[in-house]
N, C-alpha and C positions, 0 to 999 in steps of 0.2 A: 505494498500498500505507499503512495508516495508519502514524504513526509509531511508537506502541506495540509495535507487533509486533516494529520493529528494537531499540527497546531492552530486549527479554527476553532478548537472547541473550549469552553470555558472550564478548565477543569475543578477551579473552586466552587461549580454550581453543581445540583446533582446532576448525573448521566445514565442513560439506561444505556442497555445493547442489545440490539437485535442481531442473531445468526442466523443464515439462511445457509440452509441445506438443501442442493439443488436436485437431490436425489430423490424416486419413488418407486413402488414394484410396478405401479404402472399407472399411467396418468388416468384422473375420472373425465368422464366425458364433457363436463361443465367447465374444467380448473382450466385456469386461466394465469396461475401464479408460473414462473420460469422453475421448471423441473425435467429431469430426462428419466427416463425409466433404468431402472440400475443393471438392467442387463446390457445396456450399451457402453458401459464403464467396466476396463481392468479394476480388480480388488485394488492393485496395487494404487492408483487413480484416486481413489478413494480415499485411502490411507494416506496420501499426499495430500489432499486436499484439508483434511482434516487436522492434519500437522502446520498447514499454511495458517489457518484459520485460527489456531491456537496461539501462533508467535503473534498474528497480528493483534490479538484479545491481549497478551501481555504486553505488547507496546505501547498498548493505551494505558492497561494496567498501572506502567511504571510511572505515569505521567501523574498520575492519582495516589493521593493519601488515606485513600477510602474504598470502602465498595462501590463497586457501580449499586446504582439504585434499585433498578430493575433488570433481569436478564430473561431475553424470550429466543430461545431456538427454536425456529419454525421452518418451513417447508413448501412444497416437497413434504418428505417424509423423515424426518431425524430416526426413526426409529428404521430405516434401510443401514447407517452406521452399525460397525460393529460396535459392542458394548466399549471395549478398548478405546476405540477412536471417540465415541461420545462422551467417554469421563476423561479422557484428555481436554474436549473442549471445555468440560463444564470446572476441571481443575483450574485450567487458565484463569474461567472466568470468575474464579473465587480466589484468587491471587492474593487480594487484599480484604477475602472476609465473602460470607454470602451474600449475596444483592438479598433484599427486605422482601423479592419476590421473584424468583428464579424458576421459569415454567421450560417445559419441551412440550412442542407437538409432538403427537406419536398416532398413528395410526390404529386400528382395534387388531389389524392383523398383525401389527408388528409387535407388539408387547410381547414381553416374554417376563416368566418371575427373577429374569436375571438383572431386570431394569431394577430391580426393588431396591439393591444397597447405592444405586446413585440418588435415591430417593432419602435413603437414610445421612449421607455424604453431602450432598451438593444441591440436589434440586428439592423446591416445594411445591410444585404444583403441576398437574398434567391437566394437556388440552387435548382433550380427543375428539376428531371429529366422526362421531358416530352418525349423523346427516337424516337415519330415517330407520325405524323399525320394522318398518313395511316395505317386505320383498317386492312387490311391483314399483315403489317408487324408487327402491335402489337399482331397480333395472331400468327404469326409466331415463335414471340420472348418468346411466354408464359409470355407476359405481364401480370402484375397483377390489370393493371387500364384500362378499356375501354376508348374505344375513346370520347366518352360523359363526363366521367370523367375529362379525361384530359385535356379537352376544359374549361370545368368549373375552373381547378385548375389556369389555365393558365389565364384567364380572371379576378379571384380573383387576383392572383399574382400582373396583370397588376394595378390593382385596389389599391392594399396595395403599390405599388412603388409611384403611383401620389399621395396617400395620404400623405405617411412617406419620400418619398426621396429615398428609398432605393434603392441599387444596386439590379438588376436582371438576374441572369442568369439560363440559360437553358439546359438541357445535351441534345444530338442527339444520335441514333445509326443510322452507317449505313454502308454498304458493305454489303449488304444483297445479295438474289439471283435476278434474274434480274427481277420478277416484280416489285421491287422497283423503284424508281426515285429518287434518294436521294437530286438533285437539287430542282425537286419541291416539294418535300417533307420540307425542309427546306423554301423554297419561300412562303410556305401555311402557316408554321409558323409563318413566318413575316409578313404577310398578316392579320394574326387571330390576331393580338396583337393589343392592344387601344394602346401603348408605346410600343417603342423598347426596348429589352432588352441588357443591359450594356454589357452584355459577352454570348457567346455560345461554348460551349464544346461538338466537335462531335467525336465521338468513332467509330471505326470500329470493328464489331461484333467479338468476339473475344471467340472461346469454350474454356472454360474453364474446365478442368477436373472434374468428380466428381457432374457436373451440369446435369439437365436433357437435357438441349438443347444438350452438350456435346454427353450426350447417346443415345438421337435422332441422332444426326450426324454419330456416330457410326455404330450405326445399320440401317444406310440409311434409316430411317424414316421421313426424310427433306430432302429438297433440297439442293444441293451442295453449298456449300460458293464461291462466287469470288476468283480466284488463288490472286497470289501479284502482278502479273503485272495487272490484272485487277483491283485490289484494290487501284495503282498507281493511275491508270487514274478516277478512281470515288473520289478519294481524291483528285487530281489535280482538276475537273473539281468543286468541293465543295470551295476548296480553291479562286480559281479565282473569284467563286461568289460572296461570302462574304465579299473578297477583293473588289469588285463592289459597294457593300452594303455597304462599310463604316466599315468593322472591317479589323482590324489589326491583321495580323495571328504573332501571340508572340511565341507558344508555339506547339507541334505536334498537340496537339488536339484542341488549345484553342485561341479561338478568341476574340478580344475587343474592343469596342468602345472609343474612344478620351481616352485612357488611363488605361481604368477600367479594368485593369489587376487583376485576382484574385492575391493578397497579399499575402494567406495564402498558395498556392499553390506554389508560387515563393519561400517561403521559402525553401519548400523540394527540388526544381531545383538549388535552389542556395546554397544548403549544408547546410544551417542554422539549428538552434537548435529549436526542437520540444519536447513537452511532451505531450504520448498518454495515456490516460483514457479509460478503458472499454474493456472487453474479444477482442481482434484480435487485439490494437491498438500498434502502434511501437513508438519508440521515438529513438531520438539522441541527447544524450548530451555530450557537450563540457567544457572541462574542465582539465586546467593543462596540455595541449596539447596531450590530451587523448580523444579519441573517444569513448562511450559506448552503444549500441545499448540495446535495450528493447523491449520486445513483454509480452503483459498480454494474459495469456492462462487462458482456464477456461469457466465459463458460468454466464450467469444473477445472479447465487448464491453464487460461490466460482471463486475465484480468484489467478490468482499465478502467477508470475512474474520471467521471463528468462532473465539473460544478459549476454552480452559478449561484451568485450572490443577489440575493432578491431584492428587488426594489421595494421600498415601503410602503405601495400598492398592494404588489404578491402578498408581503408578506401579512400585511391586514387582511388581504379575502381567505388565505388559508386559513387566520385566526378564527375569523367571524363564522367560516365554512363549521370548523371543528367544533369549535362552541356552541355551537346552537345544536348539536349533536347527541348532548348529556345533560344530566339534569342538575348537576353544579353550575352549568350554566355559562354564558358569557361573561368574562371579568369585567366591567365596564372603565373600572380605574386604569388596567392594564390598556386598553381599548382607546381609550382619550391620550394618555402619557407616553404610551410606548409606541403606537402607532398611529398617532395625530386624528382620530376620528374627530369631528366636529361634535360634540354632545346634541349641539340645540338640533340637529338632526335625528336624533333619535326619538324624541316625541311624537313625531309623526309618522314612524315607520314600525310600530309595533303590533305585530300581527296578533290576530286571535290565538289562544292555544300558548303566548308567553306573559311573563308579568316580570317587575321588576323586583327581588330581594334582595336585600343585603349586599347591595353593590353588584348582584350579577342581574344580567337579562335570562330568565330561568323556563323552560318549556314546562307543560305537564304534557300529559301521553297525545294529547290531539296536536299538540304543536311539535310532537318528533315526528309527528307522521307527514309536516310541511316543513322541516327543516332545512330544506333544500332551497326552498321558495324565500323563507323567512331572512335566510343568508342574502339572498338576491336582492329583497328589498330595502335592506340596510345598507346593502352596498353598492346602490345603482338607483 
């Protein structure tokens, strides 16, 4: 990684870390994240990648006198790494001590009993892409894990939570065609768990250009997805159900019990400082009043860095869009003093579903449904 990359971060402020593992067993039809099936790599190449990433993490850690605030190993599927390689990365992250929250994504078909030791020593949060317990839905989405593999992985994740005390988060996908009952699907997930997950992320299925799923829809080889009004009805039903199950709705797609919000994702929504390593990863560095955006290009073998110093307007737009997505809300003092927003404009631009509380512009559930429109209204 280029030396000027590390010099753009303010190490006196909290710094979060995202590590991208661009390897999976097989890409799901809807996935637009950068990853390549494991079979296309020599094993030595994956070992070399883990070693390279570990060195980059250690280089950043040397510039700090404390642990990373949060760390998140994502993908792809980090479970495709040998446990020894995953441990090497975890050990590098914990050079100065354990982050307050240290998450790894892992697909249900990849979790093994051997991973438990990593949660005893380093990690304290599992994020597992369950997506659905409806076999027809898994097939429709082109999911690479079978229902049997999904259930096995969930059961093991629950066991690791019981033994190590780690937080457990499951991802679900909804807003599928009419054959899918979204509330029943989530109820089945909660009923199947031997211990309740601390966190759920529930996303509407979005066709991403370039994916096999997008091409299937474009060629009308699959059923039509619900329109925006139908999606709003589906999401509202899910939100009401999860609220009754004790899950607080704290971001458009995220729900937590007993305050177990994702600290790492909250860094993004609160427009905090984070470092991204690995191809496809993004960073936001804040130093001396300057916001620098980085993107890592390339692949597992060769990576290059693209950097952009954001204008005040570009940084303002990112800050507003992210801030209106979650129930902590948009920090109005920061909006005015850090990003130069004229607060006289705000009083005429507050949409239904948002209110000012404790110096923040805060959405209710109806506001979360229109967060993008609210951001446009405030910005333009």
